[in-house]
N, C-alpha and C positions, 0 to 999 in steps of 0.2 A: 504494500500500500504506500509506504513512504517513498519507494523507488519510483512509482508512477507519478507521484507529486513532484519529485525532483526532475524527472524527465519532462513533465509538463512545464515546469518553470524554465528549464533550459530551452525547450522548444519555443516558449513564449518570448524569452529573451532574444533568441536568434531571429525569430520572426520580427520582433520590434527593431532590431538592428538593421535587418534587411529592408524593412519598410522605411526606416529613417535614412539609410544610406544604400540606395538600390544599386545592384550590380550593373544595370544598364538602364537606358532611358529611351523611350520611343518618342521621336520627334517627327512632325509632319514634314514631308519632302519640300513643300512650298516654303516653309520656314528656313530650312537648310539652304535652299537656293537663294532666298532673299539675303541671307547672311553672307553667302559667297559673293553676290553682286556688290554688297556694301563694302566688302573687304578687298575689292580689287585694287591693285597697286597701279597708280598713275605716275609714271616716271617724270613726265613733264611738270605736273603740279608739284611733285616732291622736290625736283631740282629748282624750280622757281621759288618755292617757299624757302628752301635752304639758302639760296642766294640772297633773297631780299630780307629775310628775317634773322638769319644767323651770321652769314659771311660778311655782308656789307656793314652791319653795325659793329663788327669786331675789327674792322680795318684799323682804327686808332691804336689797338693793342699790338699790332704787328711791329716787329723789330726792324729798324733800318738796316739795310744790307751792310753799309760801312761799319756800323756799330758792331754787328755780328762778326764781320771779318777781322776787325781789330781785336775783339775778345778772343776769337779762335787762334789768332797769332800769339797772344800773350799766354792764355791758359785754355787749351782745348777742352779739358774735362770740366772746368768751371763754366765755360761758355755753354757746353752741352747741358749741364745741370740748370743753368740760369735761363737760357733761351730755348732749349730743345724740349721736345715732347717725345716720349717713347711709348709704344704700344706693347703691352705684355712685359716679358722679361728679357727681350732681345737687346742687342747693343745698337740697334738702328734708331737714329734720332731724326725727328722732323722739325723743321723750323718754319715759323710763320713770318714771312718777310714782306717788307715794302721797299719800293725803290722806283727808279725811272730807268727806262731803257729805250 
C-alpha cells in the first residue's frame, strides 16, 4: 500500500515537471514562417546602419597616423598596448587611424 502511494507521488511529480517544462512544443507553421521572414538579414541596411551610427561618430577617436608611427618607432609594444586592439589571444593588432592621402 505504501509503495503504491510512493509510486503515485513520483508519477505525479514527473508529470508536473513534464507539464511545466515540456520536452517539445508544437508551433503552427505560419508562425515559424513569419519569424523567419522577420529575421532575414539585410546586408545593405546593416552596412549603412554600421557606417552612419557607429563608424562615423567614432572618427574623432581615431589615432593620427604620424602619432602612431612615432610611438611605434620609440616603443612598439607600448604603442600596441596604447593604440592597438586585439581580437582573442593572438598577437595580431588592429589600429584605428586617421590621416590624409
